[in-house]
C-alpha positions as CSV (number, residue, x, y, z in Angstrom):
1,M,-81.2,28.2,-75.0
2,R,-77.5,28.2,-75.6
3,S,-75.1,29.3,-73.0
4,L,-72.4,32.2,-74.1
5,F,-69.9,29.8,-72.4
6,S,-70.8,27.1,-74.8
7,L,-70.2,29.5,-78.2
8,S,-67.0,28.5,-80.5
9,P,-64.4,30.1,-81.0
10,L,-65.5,31.6,-84.5
11,E,-69.4,32.2,-82.8
12,H,-67.4,34.2,-80.3
13,G,-65.3,35.9,-83.4
14,A,-68.4,36.6,-85.1
15,F,-69.9,38.2,-82.0
16,V,-66.8,40.5,-81.5
17,F,-66.8,41.7,-85.2
18,V,-70.5,42.9,-84.9
19,G,-69.9,44.5,-82.2
20,L,-67.0,46.5,-83.5
21,L,-69.5,46.9,-86.6
22,I,-71.9,48.4,-84.3
23,Y,-69.4,51.0,-82.7
24,V,-68.1,52.2,-86.2
25,M,-71.7,52.3,-87.8
26,V,-72.9,54.4,-84.3
27,T,-70.4,56.5,-84.2
28,R,-69.6,57.3,-87.9
29,I,-72.8,57.2,-89.2
30,G,-74.2,59.0,-86.2
31,Q,-70.5,61.7,-86.5
32,Q,-70.0,60.8,-82.7
33,H,-66.5,62.1,-82.5
34,R,-64.4,60.8,-79.5
35,H,-61.2,62.0,-78.1
36,P,-58.9,58.9,-79.1
37,S,-58.0,57.7,-76.0
38,A,-61.8,57.2,-75.4
39,A,-62.4,55.8,-78.7
40,I,-59.5,53.3,-77.9
41,A,-61.2,52.2,-74.4
42,W,-64.6,51.1,-76.2
43,V,-63.0,49.6,-79.2
44,M,-60.9,47.4,-76.3
45,F,-63.8,47.1,-73.7
46,I,-65.9,46.0,-76.8
47,A,-62.8,43.5,-78.2
48,L,-61.6,42.1,-74.9
49,L,-65.2,41.5,-73.0
50,P,-68.0,41.8,-75.6
51,Y,-70.8,40.6,-73.5
52,F,-70.3,43.7,-71.6
53,G,-69.1,46.0,-73.7
54,I,-71.8,45.9,-76.4
55,P,-74.9,46.7,-74.2
56,L,-72.8,49.4,-72.4
57,F,-72.1,50.9,-75.3
58,L,-75.6,50.9,-76.6
59,M,-76.2,52.6,-73.1
60,F,-73.9,55.2,-72.9
61,G,-72.4,55.4,-76.6
62,T,-74.1,58.7,-77.5
63,R,-72.2,61.4,-77.4
64,K,-74.2,64.2,-79.4
65,L,-77.7,64.9,-80.8
66,V,-77.1,66.9,-83.6
67,R,-74.8,66.4,-86.5
68,A,-72.4,69.3,-87.6
69,R,-73.8,72.0,-89.7
70,R,-71.5,74.5,-91.7
71,G,-72.2,77.5,-93.1
72,T,-70.8,81.0,-94.0
73,P,-70.0,82.4,-90.0
74,V,-71.7,85.3,-89.2
75,R,-69.6,87.8,-87.4
76,A,-70.4,89.0,-83.9
77,Q,-71.3,92.4,-83.1
78,V,-69.4,93.6,-79.9
79,P,-72.2,95.2,-77.2
80,A,-72.0,98.9,-76.9
81,G,-70.2,99.5,-73.7
82,A,-68.4,95.9,-73.5
83,E,-65.1,95.6,-74.9
84,G,-65.3,92.0,-75.8
85,P,-62.4,89.8,-77.8
86,D,-63.2,89.9,-81.6
87,W,-61.4,86.3,-81.4
88,A,-64.2,85.0,-78.8
89,L,-66.9,86.8,-80.3
90,A,-66.3,85.4,-83.9
91,L,-65.5,82.0,-83.0
92,L,-68.6,81.5,-81.0
93,A,-70.6,83.3,-83.5
94,A,-69.2,80.3,-85.5
95,L,-70.2,77.7,-83.5
96,D,-74.1,79.1,-83.4
97,V,-73.5,80.2,-79.9
98,P,-76.4,82.8,-78.8
99,P,-75.0,86.7,-79.8
100,P,-73.8,88.4,-76.6
101,V,-76.3,90.9,-75.1
102,R,-76.3,94.5,-73.4
103,N,-77.9,93.9,-69.7
104,H,-79.1,96.5,-67.0
105,S,-77.2,95.0,-64.0
106,I,-75.2,91.8,-63.4
107,G,-74.2,91.1,-59.7
108,F,-72.4,88.0,-58.4
109,H,-73.3,86.3,-55.2
110,A,-69.7,84.3,-53.6
111,D,-72.3,84.2,-50.0
112,G,-74.8,81.3,-50.1
113,A,-77.1,83.0,-47.8
114,E,-76.9,85.9,-50.3
115,A,-77.4,83.8,-53.4
116,R,-80.4,81.8,-51.7
117,R,-82.1,85.3,-51.1
118,A,-81.6,86.5,-54.4
119,L,-82.9,83.0,-55.7
120,L,-86.2,83.1,-53.7
121,A,-86.8,86.9,-54.5
122,L,-87.0,86.2,-58.0
123,I,-89.4,83.8,-57.9
124,D,-91.6,85.5,-55.4
125,G,-91.7,88.3,-57.8
126,A,-92.5,86.3,-60.9
127,R,-95.5,87.8,-62.9
128,Q,-95.8,85.6,-66.1
129,R,-93.1,83.0,-66.2
130,V,-90.7,80.9,-63.9
131,D,-88.4,78.5,-65.8
132,V,-85.8,76.4,-63.2
133,G,-83.2,73.9,-64.3
134,T,-81.4,72.0,-62.3
135,F,-78.9,69.0,-61.8
136,V,-79.9,68.4,-58.0
137,L,-82.7,69.2,-56.0
138,A,-82.4,68.2,-52.3
139,D,-84.7,67.4,-49.9
140,D,-83.7,69.5,-47.2
141,E,-84.2,73.5,-46.2
142,V,-82.5,74.7,-49.3
143,G,-84.9,72.3,-51.6
144,A,-88.2,73.1,-49.1
145,A,-87.8,76.8,-49.5
146,V,-87.2,76.6,-53.6
147,C,-90.2,74.6,-53.9
148,D,-92.5,76.7,-51.7
149,A,-91.7,79.2,-53.6
150,L,-92.0,77.7,-57.0
151,V,-95.6,76.3,-55.5
152,R,-96.8,80.2,-54.4
153,S,-95.9,81.3,-57.6
154,A,-97.6,78.7,-60.0
155,R,-100.5,79.4,-57.4
156,R,-100.2,83.3,-58.4
157,G,-101.3,82.0,-61.9
158,V,-97.4,81.9,-63.4
159,H,-96.4,79.4,-65.7
160,T,-94.2,77.6,-63.5
161,R,-91.8,74.5,-64.6
162,L,-89.0,72.6,-63.2
163,L,-86.5,70.8,-65.2
164,L,-84.8,68.2,-62.9
165,D,-81.9,65.8,-64.2
166,A,-83.2,62.1,-63.8
167,I,-79.8,60.9,-62.4
168,G,-79.0,63.9,-60.3
169,G,-82.6,63.8,-59.2
170,L,-81.9,60.3,-57.4
171,R,-81.7,62.0,-53.8
172,T,-85.1,64.0,-54.5
173,P,-88.3,62.0,-53.0
174,R,-91.1,61.0,-55.1
175,R,-93.4,62.7,-52.5
176,L,-91.4,66.4,-53.2
177,L,-92.0,66.0,-57.0
178,R,-96.0,65.0,-56.5
179,E,-96.4,67.9,-54.0
180,L,-95.0,70.3,-56.7
181,R,-97.2,69.0,-59.3
182,L,-100.4,69.2,-57.0
183,G,-99.1,72.7,-56.2
184,G,-99.4,73.7,-60.2
185,V,-95.9,73.0,-61.1
186,Q,-94.8,71.5,-64.7
187,V,-92.2,69.0,-63.7
188,R,-90.2,66.9,-66.0
189,R,-87.1,64.5,-65.4
190,F,-84.4,65.3,-68.1
191,M,-83.6,61.8,-69.8
192,P,-85.1,59.3,-67.5
193,V,-82.8,56.2,-67.3
194,L,-85.3,53.3,-68.3
195,R,-86.8,55.4,-71.0
196,N,-83.3,56.1,-72.6
197,P,-80.9,52.4,-72.3
198,V,-81.9,51.6,-76.1
199,R,-81.3,55.0,-77.6
200,G,-77.6,55.2,-75.9
201,R,-78.5,58.5,-73.8
202,T,-78.7,57.3,-70.3
203,N,-74.8,58.9,-70.2
204,L,-76.4,62.3,-71.1
205,R,-77.1,64.1,-68.1
206,N,-78.2,68.0,-67.9
207,H,-75.8,69.6,-65.6
208,R,-77.3,73.3,-66.6
209,K,-78.5,75.3,-63.6
210,L,-80.6,78.5,-64.6
211,V,-83.9,80.5,-63.2
212,A,-85.2,82.4,-65.7
213,V,-87.8,84.7,-64.8
214,D,-90.1,86.9,-66.9
215,G,-87.8,87.1,-69.6
216,E,-85.7,89.9,-67.4
217,S,-84.0,88.1,-65.1
218,L,-81.7,85.2,-64.7
219,W,-80.2,83.4,-62.0
220,S,-77.5,81.1,-62.9
221,G,-74.0,79.8,-61.9
222,G,-72.3,76.5,-60.5
223,R,-74.9,75.9,-57.3
224,N,-77.0,73.0,-57.3
225,L,-80.9,73.4,-55.1
226,A,-79.1,71.7,-52.1
227,A,-77.9,72.6,-48.5
228,E,-74.1,72.2,-49.1
229,Y,-74.5,75.0,-51.6
230,F,-75.7,77.7,-49.7
231,V,-75.8,77.5,-46.0
232,D,-73.4,75.9,-43.2
233,S,-74.7,73.2,-41.0
234,A,-73.3,70.9,-38.0
235,E,-71.5,68.4,-40.0
236,R,-69.8,70.8,-42.3
237,P,-69.6,74.0,-43.9
238,A,-71.2,75.3,-47.3
239,W,-69.5,74.7,-50.2
240,I,-67.5,77.5,-52.0
241,D,-69.6,78.6,-55.2
242,L,-70.7,81.2,-57.2
243,S,-74.0,82.4,-58.6
244,F,-75.0,85.5,-60.1
245,V,-78.3,87.4,-61.4
246,V,-78.3,89.0,-64.6
247,H,-81.2,91.9,-65.5
248,G,-81.8,92.2,-68.8
249,P,-82.2,90.2,-72.3
250,L,-80.2,87.4,-71.4
251,A,-82.8,86.2,-69.2
252,A,-85.2,85.9,-72.6
253,Q,-82.1,83.7,-74.3
254,A,-81.9,81.3,-71.2
255,H,-85.9,80.8,-71.3
256,E,-85.6,79.8,-75.3
257,G,-82.4,77.5,-73.9
258,F,-84.8,76.2,-71.4
259,E,-87.5,75.4,-73.7
260,H,-84.9,73.7,-75.9
261,D,-84.2,71.4,-72.9
262,W,-87.5,70.8,-71.9
263,H,-88.5,69.3,-75.5
264,A,-85.3,67.0,-75.4
265,A,-86.0,65.9,-71.8
266,R,-87.2,62.8,-72.7
267,G,-84.7,61.9,-75.3
268,K,-86.3,63.5,-78.5
269,P,-83.9,65.3,-81.2
270,P,-83.3,69.0,-80.0
271,R,-85.4,71.4,-81.6
272,A,-83.5,74.0,-84.3
273,A,-82.9,77.1,-82.1
274,P,-85.9,80.0,-83.0
275,A,-84.2,82.5,-85.6
276,T,-85.7,85.5,-83.5
277,P,-83.5,88.3,-83.0
278,S,-81.7,89.4,-79.5
279,P,-83.3,91.8,-77.7
280,E,-82.3,95.2,-77.6
281,G,-80.3,96.2,-74.1
282,P,-79.4,99.4,-72.7
283,A,-76.8,101.4,-74.0
284,G,-73.5,101.0,-72.6
285,G,-75.1,98.1,-70.4
286,A,-73.4,95.3,-69.2
287,G,-72.2,92.7,-71.9
288,A,-73.0,88.7,-71.3
289,Q,-73.2,86.1,-73.4
290,L,-74.7,82.5,-72.7
291,V,-72.4,79.9,-74.0
292,P,-74.1,76.6,-74.2
293,S,-72.3,73.2,-74.4
294,G,-73.1,69.8,-75.0
295,P,-75.0,66.9,-76.9
296,D,-77.1,69.7,-78.2
297,H,-74.4,71.2,-80.1
298,A,-72.7,70.2,-82.9
299,D,-69.3,71.3,-81.7
300,D,-68.0,71.5,-78.1
301,T,-67.9,75.1,-77.5
302,V,-66.8,75.5,-73.9
303,H,-63.6,73.2,-74.6
304,A,-63.3,75.1,-77.9
305,L,-63.5,78.3,-76.5
306,L,-60.8,77.5,-73.7
307,L,-58.6,76.2,-76.2
308,A,-58.7,79.3,-78.2
309,A,-58.3,81.2,-75.0
310,A,-55.1,79.3,-74.0
311,Y,-53.7,80.3,-77.5
312,Q,-55.0,83.9,-77.5
313,A,-53.8,84.8,-73.9
314,R,-51.0,87.5,-73.6
315,A,-50.7,87.9,-69.9
316,R,-52.5,86.0,-67.8
317,I,-55.4,82.9,-67.4
318,L,-56.8,82.5,-64.1
319,A,-58.9,79.2,-63.5
320,V,-60.7,78.0,-60.6
321,T,-62.6,74.4,-61.0
322,P,-63.7,71.4,-58.1
323,Y,-62.6,68.6,-60.8
324,F,-59.7,69.4,-62.7
325,V,-59.1,66.1,-65.6
326,P,-58.6,68.3,-68.9
327,D,-58.2,66.0,-72.0
328,D,-54.7,66.1,-73.8
329,A,-55.3,69.0,-76.4
330,L,-56.2,71.5,-73.3
331,L,-53.7,70.5,-71.3
332,A,-51.0,71.0,-73.8
333,A,-52.6,74.1,-74.7
334,W,-52.1,75.4,-71.1
335,C,-48.5,74.2,-70.9
336,I,-47.9,76.0,-74.0
337,A,-49.4,78.8,-73.0
338,C,-47.2,78.7,-69.3
339,R,-44.2,78.3,-71.8
340,R,-44.4,81.5,-74.0
341,G,-44.9,83.9,-70.6
342,V,-48.5,83.6,-69.6
343,R,-49.1,83.7,-65.6
344,L,-51.4,80.7,-65.7
345,T,-53.1,80.3,-62.1
346,L,-55.2,77.1,-61.0
347,V,-57.2,76.8,-58.0
348,V,-58.6,73.4,-56.8
349,P,-59.7,72.0,-53.8
350,R,-57.1,70.1,-51.7
351,R,-59.6,67.3,-51.1
352,S,-62.8,67.3,-53.1
353,N,-66.2,65.4,-52.8
354,H,-65.2,62.7,-55.4
355,W,-61.8,61.0,-54.4
356,M,-61.8,60.1,-58.2
357,A,-61.2,63.2,-59.5
358,D,-58.7,64.2,-56.9
359,W,-56.5,60.7,-58.2
360,A,-57.4,61.6,-62.0
361,R,-56.2,65.3,-61.7
362,E,-52.8,64.5,-60.7
363,R,-51.3,63.5,-64.1
364,A,-52.5,67.1,-65.4
365,L,-51.2,68.9,-62.3
366,R,-47.8,67.9,-62.6
367,A,-47.6,68.7,-66.2
368,L,-48.8,72.1,-65.3
369,A,-46.3,72.1,-62.8
370,A,-43.7,71.0,-64.7
371,A,-44.6,73.9,-67.4
372,G,-44.2,76.9,-64.8
373,A,-48.5,77.1,-63.8
374,R,-48.8,78.6,-60.2
375,I,-51.4,75.8,-58.7
376,V,-52.8,75.9,-55.4
377,L,-55.1,73.9,-53.0
378,Y,-57.8,75.6,-51.5
379,P,-58.6,74.0,-47.9
380,A,-61.7,73.6,-48.0
381,M,-64.6,72.1,-50.8
382,L,-64.6,74.7,-54.1
383,H,-67.5,73.7,-55.9
384,A,-67.0,77.3,-58.1
385,K,-66.1,77.4,-62.0
386,A,-64.7,80.2,-63.1
387,V,-62.0,81.4,-65.7
388,V,-60.3,84.9,-66.3
389,V,-58.4,85.5,-69.5
390,D,-56.4,89.0,-69.4
391,D,-58.5,91.8,-69.0
392,A,-61.1,90.6,-72.0
393,L,-63.2,87.6,-71.2
394,A,-63.9,85.6,-68.1
395,L,-66.3,82.6,-68.0
396,C,-68.5,81.5,-64.8
397,G,-71.5,78.4,-64.9
398,S,-71.7,75.1,-64.2
399,A,-68.9,73.6,-66.6
400,N,-66.2,71.4,-64.7
401,L,-62.8,71.3,-66.3
402,D,-63.2,67.4,-67.2
403,G,-63.8,65.4,-70.0
404,R,-67.8,64.7,-68.7
405,S,-68.1,68.5,-68.5
406,L,-66.4,69.5,-71.9
407,F,-67.6,66.6,-73.9
408,V,-70.7,64.6,-72.8
409,N,-72.7,66.9,-70.3
410,F,-75.5,69.6,-70.7
411,E,-73.6,72.7,-69.4
412,L,-74.0,76.4,-69.6
413,M,-71.3,79.1,-68.5
414,T,-71.9,82.7,-69.6
415,A,-69.0,84.7,-70.6
416,F,-68.7,88.4,-69.2
417,Y,-67.1,91.4,-71.4
418,G,-67.5,94.3,-69.0
419,M,-64.8,95.4,-67.2
420,R,-66.3,95.3,-63.8
421,E,-67.4,91.5,-63.9
422,I,-64.3,90.9,-65.5
423,G,-62.6,92.6,-62.4
424,W,-65.1,91.3,-59.9
425,L,-64.0,87.7,-61.0
426,D,-60.3,88.2,-60.7
427,A,-60.6,89.7,-57.2
428,W,-62.7,86.6,-56.0
429,I,-60.0,84.1,-57.5
430,G,-57.5,86.3,-56.2
431,Q,-58.5,86.1,-52.6
432,R,-58.7,82.2,-52.9
433,V,-55.6,82.0,-54.1
434,R,-54.1,83.7,-51.1
435,Q,-56.5,81.5,-48.8
436,S,-54.5,78.3,-50.7
437,S,-51.3,76.6,-49.8
438,A,-48.9,75.9,-53.1
439,Y,-49.3,72.4,-54.8
440,E,-46.1,70.3,-54.8
441,A,-45.7,67.9,-57.6
442,R,-44.2,64.8,-56.4
443,T,-43.3,61.8,-58.7
444,P,-45.4,58.8,-58.0
445,S,-44.6,55.4,-57.7
446,W,-45.4,53.1,-60.7
447,A,-48.4,51.5,-58.4
448,R,-49.7,54.7,-58.5
449,D,-48.9,56.2,-61.7
450,V,-50.9,53.0,-63.1
451,L,-53.9,53.5,-60.9
452,E,-54.5,57.4,-61.8
453,G,-54.1,56.1,-65.3
454,V,-57.4,53.1,-64.9
455,V,-59.2,56.1,-62.7
456,R,-58.8,58.6,-65.6
457,A,-59.8,56.2,-68.0
458,V,-62.6,54.3,-66.4
459,G,-64.2,57.5,-64.8
460,F,-63.8,60.3,-67.3
461,Q,-63.8,58.9,-70.4
462,L,-67.4,57.8,-71.4
């Protein structure tokens, strides 16, 4: 067998040509549209290091599992009692997002202990069905408590399922999953790594967090099922995060979404969304809308909504995120919003749990600061993800404001249209702002500027 080092220049050139041809065929035939910087990075990687670039592209190159289908958009109906902005409802309807529904009640959890109690109470109160989706399930007190509740649920005869991401679940011991299965819980890993390399889907991770119960209640937000998201420890305080419980028909839509993810967990093409009408909620109830985003949607729905919000906002945009590495389009839209008089406030942790994210965010933070945005640094680890636009719309869920969440991961945000929910998130973000210190933009050295660009390209373009 000939060594790669013995290839002639002509043979090496042919190998590079074949690699670039594979890239073009996969991205064009499969409609795997990418940001220009990501596309250039892949092309350069394949051209300069083809013996590494081609296998990595075959493993990580898939970005979308469905192709765009463009029909006549159906204009969404604003739920009674919820003054949702027409621009957001029409856009999400055109992007095949489930319609908004009225719900009995919506309650947010800023306190981790309260969030854990609400989560366990929902599972323990289940009568027919429990669907749990998470990125991380830790072998600690929180993970053990959730697993015990799931086993109790299954032994009561409740149809109980757990969907765990294969990469996020690497810290979950097999013993814990085996105990769940022995207790009657159906467990499935999302996109197992060893089963997906040749399909190009290893890079597609399920970052959605939800617990749907009996088609009546939904627990969701940014928290993974691990102690650091809920309780203080001797080593460090709990991370600042958000979750919420919705009682109402939004839970039925969450079950449908979970069924969709359960089917796609083995890397199969996602099933078409069921054509069932949305259940009716109480008149004047709290309006909310699930906004899923990821490879199972032809469009980047959360990114599209954020772009539209930047151009539709009239007075203010409030945002909190642990990782801020936006693409050029979103960054430009936010800068334009600032320059036309919109008060944009961004809260990020002074130091997150990912040093690469902290390095990669600096260019975007400097650009926003130059445009007039107010940027503050929270003193502790802040894992919450929320956006408020004027008094018309609020978002909360799993999506970070970075390239992975906006373009690669399976994510789940929830849009809130009621004044009570928007006001609660507004006040919560305002409290975080008061506890933070102002960000000071500093001109980087040449070496740091280069390193920031490299980290941004390598860590957030796949």
